[in-house]
N, C-alpha and C positions, 0 to 999 in steps of 0.2 A: 742895730749892728748885726752884721752877718757872722755866721760861725767861722768863716775864713778870716775876716778882720779880727775877731776875738782871738783865734788861735795865733795870728800873727802878732798881735798885741802881747800875748803871753810869751811868745818867743823872743820878741824885742826886749821885753822887760827882763827876761831871764839873762840876757847877755849885755844889756845896756851899760852896765857898770864896768864892764871889761875894757882894757885898752885894746883897740882894734876889734871891735865886736862884729864887723860886717861878715866876715867868713864864717864864724861860728853861727850866726843867724841864718845866713844862706844855706849851710849844711843842714841845719834843723828844718828849714822851710822845705828843702829838696827831700829829705826824709819823710816829713809828715804829709806833704802834698804831692810828692812825686815830680814836681817841677817848681820852677821859680818863673811865674808868668809876669806879664806886665802890670797886672793889678797888684801883685805881691811886691814887685819892684817899687811901685809908687808908694805903698804903705811902709815899706822898709825905709826908703828915703825920708819920708816924713818923719818916722819914728826916730831916725838918727840924725835929722837936721842935716841931710846930705842931698846933693841934686840927684835927680833921677838918672841923669847921664853917669854919675859916679857909680850908682848901683848897677845900672845896665852894663857899664864897661867891665865891671868885675864879673858879672853873670856870663857875659859873652866871652871873656877872656878864658874862663875855666871850662874844660870840656865836660866836666862831671855835672854841671848844671844845665837842666833841660828847661825849655820854655813851654813845652807841652808834656803832659803826663802820658807814659806809655805803659799800659798795664802788663805788658809781657815781661816774663822773667828775662834776666840779662846774663849772657856768659861773656866776660871780658877775656879775650885772647891776646896774649902778649905777642907782638910782632917786632920787637926790638931786635938789634943785631945778635945778641947771645941766643935768643930763642930762634931766630932764623938759622944760626950756625948749628942749632941742635934739632932743626927739622920742622919747625912750626909751618912753614909753607907747603909741606907734604900733607898736613892734616887739616888745614884751614878749609878746603873744599868739603871735606867730611863733616866738619862742624856746620858749615852753611847748609848743606844738604839735610842734615839731621834737624836743623833748626826750623826750616821752612818758614812759614809766617808765625809760628806759635812762639818761638824764642828769638830775642834780639841778640845777634852776635855784634859786639863792639871790639874794635881794635884798640888796644892800649900799648904804650911804650914803656915797658919795664914795670914788673911787679916786684923786682928786688930778688928774683929767684933765678938769676943768670946761670948758675952752675947746675940747676935742676930742671931746666926747661926741656921741652916747651911747656909753658905755664899758662894757667887760666884762673880766673877769679869768678865765683858765684856768690854774690852777697859778701859776707866777710870770710868766706872759705877759700883757701888757696889750693890749687891742684897742680901737681908737678909730673914731670916725666910722662907727659901725655903722648899716646900714639893714636893711630886712627881708631882703634876700638875704644880706647879711654875717652877721647874727645866726643865720640858719638854717644857713649853712655852718659857722660856728663851733661850733654846737651839734652838728651832724651829725659833725663831725671830732673832737669832744671824746672 
């Protein structure tokens, strides 16, 4: 048995008893492996007695689940209406330029910081009231 299938077995066992275990399992797989690939989908489906289509449908519906791991750090920039009103469009080009190929810039829609935007997230850290200098520094330090 491969390390990956053992890890997936442990994750499935950890959540199998829960009502609605699929999302917590997918969250843990994404966190541990950096993606939920086709092999993982098949093993999860088997472990939960679901069809592979059920698992794949969930993975493809939510944008946070990736089918391929990307080792680059990620900066999520909110581009929802409130952050747009607070100037995110003026700083997004600076973020992209600072990122180059080293950092992945992802657009998200609402980080829940509408009154303090423009906002971004790196990992579990939230950043508010960003301007051109602030977003550049954030991306460079990612």
